[in-house]
C-alpha positions in Angstrom: 73.3 60.3 -18.0 72.1 63.9 -17.3 70.6 65.7 -20.3 72.5 68.6 -21.6 71.0 71.9 -20.5 70.8 74.8 -23.1 70.0 78.4 -22.3 68.3 80.3 -25.1 68.7 84.1 -24.9 66.7 86.2 -27.4 64.4 89.2 -27.1 61.8 87.7 -29.6 59.5 85.2 -27.8 58.5 83.4 -31.0 62.2 82.6 -31.7 62.8 81.5 -28.1 59.8 79.2 -28.3 60.7 77.7 -31.6 64.3 77.1 -30.5 63.0 75.5 -27.3 60.7 73.1 -29.2 63.4 72.1 -31.6 66.0 71.5 -28.9 63.5 69.7 -26.6 62.6 67.4 -29.4 66.2 66.4 -29.6 66.3 65.5 -25.9 67.9 68.7 -24.5 66.7 70.6 -21.4 66.0 74.2 -22.2 65.6 77.5 -20.3 64.9 80.9 -21.7 65.9 84.6 -21.2 64.6 87.6 -23.0 67.3 90.1 -22.0 70.8 90.5 -20.5 69.5 90.6 -16.9 67.5 87.5 -17.3 70.3 85.8 -19.1 72.6 86.3 -16.1 69.9 85.1 -13.7 69.2 81.9 -15.7 72.9 81.2 -16.2 73.4 81.5 -12.4 70.4 79.3 -11.6 71.0 76.5 -14.1 74.7 76.6 -15.0 73.8 75.5 -18.6 76.0 73.2 -20.8 75.7 75.6 -23.8 74.2 79.1 -24.5 72.5 80.4 -27.6 73.0 84.1 -27.3 71.3 86.8 -29.5 73.5 89.8 -30.3 70.9 92.4 -30.8 68.8 93.0 -27.6 67.4 96.1 -26.1 69.4 98.0 -23.4 72.4 95.6 -23.4 73.5 93.5 -26.3 74.8 89.9 -26.4 78.4 91.0 -27.0 78.4 92.9 -23.7 76.8 89.9 -21.9 79.5 87.6 -23.4 82.3 90.0 -22.4 81.0 90.3 -18.9 80.9 86.5 -18.5 84.4 86.1 -19.9 85.9 88.9 -17.8 84.3 87.5 -14.6 85.4 83.9 -15.4 81.8 82.7 -15.2 81.6 80.5 -18.3 84.2 78.0 -17.2 83.9 75.4 -20.0 80.4 76.5 -21.3 80.4 77.1 -25.1 78.4 80.2 -26.3 77.0 80.3 -29.8 76.1 83.8 -30.9 73.0 84.3 -33.1 72.0 87.4 -35.1 69.6 88.5 -37.8 71.9 91.4 -38.7 75.2 89.6 -38.6 78.4 91.1 -40.0 81.9 89.8 -40.3 83.0 92.3 -37.6 80.4 91.0 -35.2 81.5 87.4 -35.8 85.2 88.2 -35.4 84.6 90.2 -32.2 82.4 87.4 -30.7 85.0 84.7 -31.5 87.8 86.9 -30.1 85.9 87.2 -26.9 85.5 83.5 -26.6 82.3 82.5 -28.4 82.4 79.0 -29.9 80.4 79.8 -33.1 78.3 82.3 -34.8 74.9 81.6 -36.6 72.8 83.9 -38.7 69.1 84.2 -38.7 66.9 82.9 -40.1 68.3 79.8 -38.4 68.5 76.6 -40.3 67.4 73.7 -38.0 70.2 71.5 -39.5 72.9 74.1 -38.9 71.5 74.9 -35.4 71.6 71.3 -34.2 75.0 70.6 -35.8 76.4 73.7 -34.1 74.9 72.7 -30.7 76.1 69.1 -31.0 79.7 70.2 -32.0 79.8 72.8 -29.2 78.8 70.2 -26.6 81.3 67.7 -28.0 84.1 70.3 -28.0 83.3 71.1 -24.3 83.2 67.4 -23.5 86.6 66.8 -25.1 88.2 69.7 -23.2 86.8 68.3 -19.9 88.0 64.8 -20.8 91.5 66.1 -21.6 91.5 67.9 -18.2 90.4 64.7 -16.4 93.0 62.5 -18.2 95.8 64.9 -17.2 94.5 64.9 -13.6 94.2 61.1 -13.6 97.8 60.7 -14.8 98.9 62.9 -12.0 97.2 60.7 -9.4 97.5 57.4 -11.3 98.7 55.3 -8.3 97.5 51.7 -8.1 95.9 50.3 -4.9 98.3 47.7 -3.4 96.3 44.9 -1.8 98.5 42.1 -0.4 97.4 42.5 3.2 94.0 41.5 4.5 93.1 45.0 5.6 94.0 46.6 2.2 92.1 43.8 0.4 89.0 44.6 2.5 89.5 48.3 1.6 89.7 47.5 -2.1 86.5 45.4 -1.8 84.7 48.4 -0.3 85.8 50.7 -3.1 84.6 48.2 -5.7 81.3 47.8 -4.0 80.7 51.5 -3.3 81.9 52.9 -6.6 78.8 52.0 -8.7 76.5 53.4 -6.1 75.7 57.0 -5.5 76.1 56.8 -1.7 77.9 59.5 0.2 81.1 58.3 1.9 82.8 59.3 5.1 86.5 58.2 5.0 88.5 58.1 8.3 92.1 57.2 8.9 95.4 58.5 10.2 97.2 61.3 8.4 99.2 60.0 5.4 97.3 56.8 4.9 96.0 57.6 1.4 92.4 58.8 2.0 92.6 61.1 -1.0 93.5 58.2 -3.3 90.6 56.1 -1.9 88.2 58.9 -2.6 89.5 59.2 -6.2 89.2 55.4 -6.8 85.6 55.5 -5.6 84.9 58.3 -8.0 86.7 56.6 -10.9 84.6 53.4 -10.3 81.3 55.4 -10.3 78.8 56.5 -13.0 80.0 60.0 -12.3 83.5 59.2 -13.5 83.1 61.3 -16.7 82.3 64.4 -14.6 84.5 66.5 -12.3 86.2 65.4 -9.1 86.4 68.7 -7.2 88.6 68.9 -4.1 88.2 71.2 -1.2 91.1 70.8 1.2 90.2 72.4 4.5 93.6 71.6 6.1 95.2 74.1 3.7 92.6 76.9 3.7 91.8 79.8 6.0 88.5 79.2 7.8 87.1 82.6 6.7 87.3 81.7 3.0 85.9 78.1 3.2 82.2 79.2 2.9 83.0 81.3 -0.3 85.0 78.4 -1.7 82.2 76.0 -1.0 79.2 78.0 -2.2 80.7 80.8 -4.4 79.8 84.4 -4.1 78.1 87.3 -5.9 79.8 90.6 -4.9 79.3 93.9 -6.8 78.0 92.0 -9.9 81.0 89.7 -10.0 80.1 86.0 -9.7 82.5 83.4 -8.4 81.4 79.8 -8.7 82.1 77.5 -5.7 83.0 73.9 -5.4 79.4 72.7 -5.4 78.8 74.3 -8.9 82.2 73.2 -10.2 81.4 69.5 -9.3 78.1 69.6 -11.2 77.2 65.9 -12.0 80.4 64.7 -10.4 82.0 64.3 -7.0 82.7 66.9 -4.3 85.6 65.8 -2.1 86.0 67.6 1.2 89.3 66.8 2.9 89.5 67.2 6.7 85.8 68.0 7.1 86.1 68.5 10.9 87.9 71.8 10.1 84.6 73.4 9.1 83.5 76.1 11.6 80.0 75.8 13.1 78.5 78.5 10.8 79.7 76.8 7.6 78.6 73.4 9.0 75.0 74.8 9.3 75.1 76.1 5.8 76.4 72.8 4.4 73.8 70.8 6.3 71.0 73.0 4.9 72.4 72.7 1.4 72.6 68.9 1.6 69.1 68.6 3.0 67.5 71.0 0.5 69.7 70.0 -2.5 70.2 73.8 -3.1 72.1 76.7 -1.8 72.7 80.4 -2.0 76.0 81.9 -3.1 77.4 84.4 -0.5 75.6 87.7 -1.3 73.3 85.9 -3.8 69.5 85.8 -3.8 68.9 83.0 -6.3 68.9 79.4 -5.0 71.0 77.1 -7.0 70.2 73.4 -7.3 73.0 70.9 -7.4 73.6 67.2 -8.3 76.9 65.9 -6.7 78.2 63.0 -4.8 79.8 64.0 -1.5 82.9 62.2 -0.2 84.5 63.6 3.0 87.6 62.6 5.0 89.1 63.3 8.4 92.2 62.1 10.3 90.5 63.1 13.5 87.8 61.4 15.6 84.4 62.6 14.3 82.4 61.0 17.1 84.6 62.7 19.6 84.1 66.0 17.8 80.3 65.5 17.9 80.4 64.6 21.7 82.4 67.8 22.4 79.9 69.8 20.3 82.6 70.9 17.9 80.9 69.2 15.0 77.2 69.1 14.2 75.6 65.8 15.0 73.0 66.2 12.3 75.7 67.0 9.7 77.8 64.0 10.8 74.9 61.6 10.3 73.9 63.3 7.1 77.5 62.7 5.7 78.2 59.4 7.4 76.1 57.3 5.0 78.9 54.8 4.2 81.9 54.9 6.6 85.3 53.6 5.4 88.4 53.4 7.6 91.7 53.4 5.7 94.2 51.2 7.6 97.6 52.5 8.7 100.8 51.3 7.2 101.5 49.4 10.4 98.3 47.4 9.7 99.3 46.5 6.2 103.0 45.6 6.3 102.6 42.9 3.7 102.0 45.8 1.2 105.2 47.5 2.0 107.6 45.7 -0.4 105.5 46.5 -3.4 104.9 50.1 -2.2 108.6 50.5 -1.8 109.2 49.3 -5.4 106.4 51.4 -6.7 107.8 54.6 -5.1 111.4 53.8 -6.2 110.4 53.4 -9.9 108.2 56.5 -9.8 110.7 58.8 -8.1 113.7 57.5 -10.1 111.7 58.1 -13.4 110.6 61.6 -12.4 114.2 62.6 -11.4 115.7 60.8 -14.5 117.8 58.6 -12.2 118.8 54.9 -12.4 116.5 52.6 -10.4 118.5 51.1 -7.5 118.0 47.6 -6.1 116.8 47.3 -2.4 118.7 44.7 -0.4 116.8 42.2 1.8 118.3 43.8 4.9 117.2 47.2 3.8 113.7 46.0 3.1 113.7 44.3 6.6 114.6 47.7 8.2 111.8 49.4 6.3 109.3 46.7 7.4 110.3 46.9 11.0 109.8 50.7 11.3 106.4 51.9 12.7 105.7 54.6 10.1 103.8 57.1 12.2 103.4 59.2 9.0 102.2 56.2 7.1 102.4 56.0 3.3 103.3 59.7 2.9 106.2 59.3 5.2 107.4 56.2 3.4 107.3 58.1 0.1 109.4 60.9 1.6 111.9 58.4 2.9 112.2 56.6 -0.5 112.7 60.0 -2.1 115.7 60.7 0.2 117.1 57.2 -0.6 116.9 57.7 -4.3 118.1 61.3 -4.5 120.9 61.1 -1.9 122.1 57.6 -2.8 125.0 57.5 -5.3 125.2 53.7 -5.8 123.1 51.2 -7.6 122.0 49.5 -4.4 120.1 50.5 -1.2 121.4 48.8 2.0 120.3 48.8 5.6 122.8 51.6 6.4 121.2 53.8 3.7 117.8 53.2 5.3 119.0 54.1 8.8 120.6 57.2 7.4 117.4 58.2 5.5 115.3 57.5 8.6 117.8 59.4 10.8 115.8 62.6 11.1 112.6 60.7 11.9 114.3 58.5 14.4 116.0 61.5 16.1 112.6 63.2 16.4 111.3 60.1 18.0 114.2 60.0 20.5 113.7 63.6 21.4 110.0 63.2 22.1 108.9 64.0 25.6 108.1 61.1 28.0 104.4 60.2 28.0 102.3 61.7 30.8 101.4 59.3 33.6 97.7 59.3 32.6 98.5 57.4 29.4 98.4 54.3 31.6 94.7 54.9 32.7 91.5 54.5 30.8 90.5 56.9 28.0 87.9 58.8 29.9 90.4 59.6 32.7 93.2 60.4 30.2 90.9 62.8 28.2 89.8 64.6 31.4 93.4 65.0 32.6 94.5 66.3 29.2 91.7 68.8 28.9 92.3 70.1 32.4 96.1 70.6 31.7 95.3 72.1 28.2 92.7 74.6 29.4 94.6 75.6 32.5 97.7 76.3 30.4 95.8 78.6 27.9 93.7 80.2 30.6 96.9 81.3 32.4 98.3 82.6 29.1 95.3 84.9 28.6 95.2 86.0 32.3 91.9 84.3 33.0 90.0 86.1 30.2 87.4 83.5 29.1 86.5 85.4 25.9 90.1 85.4 24.8 90.4 81.7 25.8 87.3 80.8 23.7 88.9 82.4 20.7 92.3 80.8 21.4 91.1 77.3 21.7 88.3 77.5 19.1 85.3 76.8 21.3 82.1 78.8 21.6 81.8 80.6 25.0 78.7 78.7 26.1 80.3 75.3 25.5 83.6 76.5 27.0 81.9 77.6 30.3 80.2 74.2 30.5 83.6 72.5 29.9 85.4 74.6 32.6 82.6 73.9 35.1 82.8 70.2 34.5 86.5 70.2 35.0 86.3 72.5 38.1 88.4 75.1 36.5 87.8 78.8 37.4 89.0 81.8 35.6 89.4 83.7 38.9 92.2 81.3 39.9 94.1 82.0 36.7 93.8 85.8 37.3 95.1 85.4 40.8 98.0 83.3 39.7 
C-alpha cells in the first residue's frame, strides 16, 4: 500500500523540520513549503493526501491559500489542517467554513498532531470508500459465464486482476468492455483507489488532452484524469479516437511516468494502472498510420478480446432474466415470465448491438408489455424497429465476396473519391474531412491511383 503523503507548509524552518521528523517516524512521506507560492508548487507536484497549513505567513497567509484551493476545486478530497501560534476563534471558524478539516494551535502537541492527521486521513478514506461503493452499486452487474468463450474471459479477468499489467481490451460495440475493465480493477490491489473513466467516444477531440493531463491557465489549476486516478486505474474508452498530437503526449507520459499539465511547467509523477478499449481494429489503425505503433505496443501489454453475444448464446437466458429483474425493479413493475418460444426467438436473433442491444430490447418488453408473460409475438414486436432497419439495409457491395485486401482497397477508393468530389478536389479540405494528415493522404491517393485533378474536372 502506498504511504500517505503529507505537505507541511510553515514559514519557520525549525517547525517544518520537526514536523517532518515526527511524521516520517510514523511512516508518512513528507514534503515542505515555506510560503504560499511554494505550497502551490508542492501541492501541484505531489498531490498530497493531507496538508498541514500555517495561517500566519509573510506576503500571503494560509487562509488565502486555502480559499484559493477551494475556489479552484484543487483540493478534491485532500483534508487541510490549519496550524497557528496566534489562533483565535474567528480564525478557526473561518478556516472550517472554507473547508478546513481541523485547526491546531502552536506549540503543537505530538499526540494531538498525530491524532489529527490520522483522523483526517481516515475521514478522507471513508469519503472515498463511500463514493466507490455508490459507483460499484451503479455498475454491480455479475459476469455471466455459461458459454466457453465467456468462461475463458472470466478466467483472464481473475488471472489479470491481481497483477499490475496494462490491459488492451477489444471487442464489438456493446459487448461489455467497460464491465470487463471494472472487474479487472475490482480484482486488483488498486481496488481501494479510484477507477477513473475517460470516454473518448463522447468527448470533443480538442478537449481530450486537457481532460487527460489537466491544465494551468491564469493561475487556475484543473486536475486531469491521470491525477484523479492516483494509485488506482485509468480507463480510456475507445482509445483509437486519440488524435496524433495527444497520442504522442500520452506515449511520452507513459514512458517517463510523468507529464506536464497544459500550460504547466512542473512535471507531475503518477502511479496508475492503464486499461484501454476499442471497438475498432488497432492493428489496422497502426498500419494506416492513424495510431502510433509505439503507443500501441506500449499499451498492448495484455490483450483481451470480449466475445460478441453471438459467440456466447448459452449466456443469453441468464442475461435475459438478469435484465428483466433489474429493469422491472428500477421501474417498480411486476416481473413477467418469459415463455420458451419467446426465449427461442431471442436466442435465434443475431444481436449486432450485442449485450447493450439486448438490454434495450428487454426494456421495451418490460415497459410496453401490460401482461404477466412475454411471448414470441411480444419479442417480434420489440425487435420490430431493429428488424426493419436490417431489411432496409443497402445490398452489400460486390467486393464483399473477395479477399480482405481487395475489399479494403475498393472501399478506400470509393470513400476517398466520394469525399474528394464533395470538396471539389481540394486535398487540404479532404484531409480535414476524413481525418488524415496530408502527407499520409497524398501517399494513400497515389497508391490508389486517385488524382485531385480528375475531381476538379468532374
